[in-house]
N, C-alpha and C positions, 0 to 999 in steps of 0.2 A: 816344217812347223813343229815346234815343241808343244806337246800337249800338256796341259796343266790340270791337275786333279785336286779336288777337295774331298776328303774323306769325312763323312758325316755319320755319326752314330745316333740312331734314333730307336729308342725302345729295344735295345740290345741287337739291333740289326744295322748293318753298315750299308750306306749308299755312297757311290762314287759319282761326284758331280763333274761333268766334263763339258766345258764350254769356252774357257779361256784359250787364247792362242799363244800364251807365253807363261812364264812362271808366276804363280800366285804369291803375292808379297804380304798380304794381310787378309784377315777375315774376322767377322764378328757376328753375333746373333742378337736379334732384337729382344728387348725385355719381354715382349709379348710371346716370344718363342714361335713366332709366325714366319720370320724371314731370316736368312743368312745372307750377309753381304760380303763379297770378296773383291779385292783389288788386285790388279795384275800388272806385270810389265807390258802387257798389250794395251795399256792406257785406258782400260775399261774398269768400271765398277759394276758388278752384277748383283742383282737382287734375286735370290733363290727362294722359292716356296719351300718351307721346311717340311710340310706334309707331302708335297709332290716330288721334291727333288729336282724340279725344273727351273731353269733360269727364266724368270718372269719379266725382267726389265733390265735394260742396259742404261747405265748413266754415263754418258759420253762427255767429252770436253777437256779431259786432262791432256796435257802435252808431254807428259813423261809417265813413267811407271807409277801406278798408284801404290803408295807405300804405307798408308795408314787410313783407317776408317773407324769412326765411332758413331753410334746411334744414340739419339736423345732418349731419356728415360720413358717418354711416352711412345717410343718406337715410330715416330712420324718423320723424323729428319735425320739424314746421314750427313756427316761432315767427313770429307776425304781429302787427302793431300798427296802432292807429288813434289819432288825436287827436280829442278831443271839441271840437265847434264852439264858438268863442268862449271857450275856456278854455285853460289851460296844462296840463290833465290829459290823460293818455294811458292806453291799455289795451294790454297784451300778452297774447296767448293762445298756449298750447302745445297742439298737436294732433298726433295720429298721422297720418302721411301716408296710410297705408292701415290699415284696421281701425277700431277704436272710438276715440272721443274720449279724450284724456288727462285 
């Protein structure tokens, strides 16, 4: 298994976040500076606590590598996408960053 890392710099110290099973394709931080979201070729979107460096939530349901993620200005909703292999079709999912799935 390929380990994938996210390097996060917080207050001049570096944290290495390890949880994905494949390459990390995208990442973003919420406007509230509370969470980092990362998408991977392992088809998962992870929500990391910025203060703890721990993966707090998995957002499942993508059928291909998660290649993009954006969080709304109020930090409540994530929009992530993947492209289906060998096609021109793509999938977007909207999910709550914390709490239940939208």
